[in-house]
N, C-alpha and C positions, 0 to 999 in steps of 0.2 A: 503493499499500500504506499503510494507516493505520500511525503510530508509536506504539509502545508508551508508554504515560505512566508517569512514575515513581510509585512509591508515596507517597502522602502521609507526612509526618511525623509520627510519634506523640509526644504529650506526653511530657514526661520523666518517668522512673519508671515508665511503664506497659509492659506486655507484650503481645506479640501474644496474640489469642484461639487457644487451642489448636484443632486440626481436630477432625473427628468421630472420626479414628483414635485421637487422643490420649484422648479420653473412653471410648472403647472399651477401651483397654489399662489405663485406671484401673479401671473395672468389673471386668474380667478378673481383674487383679491382687488387688483386694480379695476377690473371690470365691475366688480360688486361696487365698489366706492363709486365709480363713475353712475352706474345705474341708479344707485340711491340717490346720489344728487340729483339726477334727473327726476326721480320720482318725487324728492322734496319739491323741486321746481314746478313740476306738474301739478302737484297738490296746491301748492300756493296760487299758481295760475288760475287753477278751476276755482278755488274760493274767492278770488277778486277779480279777474278777467278772464272773460270767456272767448274772446277773439284770437285769431291767429295762433292756433294750439301749438304747432311743431316749432315755428319761429319764436313764438312767444316763450315757450318752455326753454329753448336754446338761448335764448336772449337773457332770461333769468338764471340759468344754469352756468353759464359760461364762466363767469368770474368765481365760482365756487369750485369749478371743476379745474380752472387753473391753480386755485390755492391748493387744491388736493395735489395736483401734479407737481407743484412747487415743494411741497412737503414730501413726496416720494423722493423726489431727485435730491433735494438737499440734505435729506436725513437718510439717503439710500436704504429706504424701508424694504426693499426686496430681499433684505437679508433675512428679516422675519416679518413678513406682509400681515398675517393673521393674528400677531401678539397685540393684545389690548393696549400694552404700554411696551415700547414708545410708539409703535405704528398708528394704532387706532387714535390714541389721543393727539399724536401729530398731524393726522390727516383731517381730523375733526376740527382742531383749532387751526390748521393752517388753511382749510376750507373757508371757514368762517372770518377769519382775520383778512387774509388776502383777498378774499371775495369781497368783503366789506369795503377794503380800501379801493377795489377797482371799481365796484359800483359808485363809489364817492367821486372817484376821479373821471368817470364816464357819465357823471351826471345821472345816474340812477338813484332811486331813493334809499336812503340809509337813515333810517329812524329807530330810536331805541327799541320800541315793540318789536319791529323786524329783526333787530339783532337778537333779542333775546328768543323769539320764535326760532330764528335760525339756529342758534346755540342749542336749544333744547331739541329740536327736530333733527338736526343732524348729529348731534351727540347720541341720540336714540338709535338712529339709522345705523352710524358708522361704527358706534362702539358696540350696538346690540347684535349686529350678526357676527362680530369677532368673538363676543362672549357665548353664542350659541356654538360657534365653530369649537371653542375652547371646550365646552361640555361635550361636544360629540367627540372630539379627540380622546378625553378622558374616559369616557364610556368606551370606546373602542380599544383603548390601552387595557382598561379592567377586563374587558370580554377576553381580549387576546391572552392575559395572564392566566384566566380562569380555565 
């Protein structure tokens, strides 16, 4: 029976290459973030303005989408995209902060009630699915150990 050879040492400061499952969770997390921001914008548009559904939702969502993308890039959230901390909190607060700044710069409405609603809604959406994913991972880990 052949003996297993030990893995070769990696140069200092390097990380192992993530497998295909890791890149799939990055894509899924990024898509989920974008979809939930679009849902937030769609619900808001439906509650306040009924015309121009698609362009209206995109007009409302783009500053928040940019904020989420900036968070992903600046903080390199692809390393742990489904983690509540720091990924979930960073995407949530980045989307709201950058989103509101971009709305203000482009002449869109930024009033305290909207900021509060955006903070609460996007917090529930962007943190909520990560909490559900963490619970599912824990449940799968327990089942696989049993």
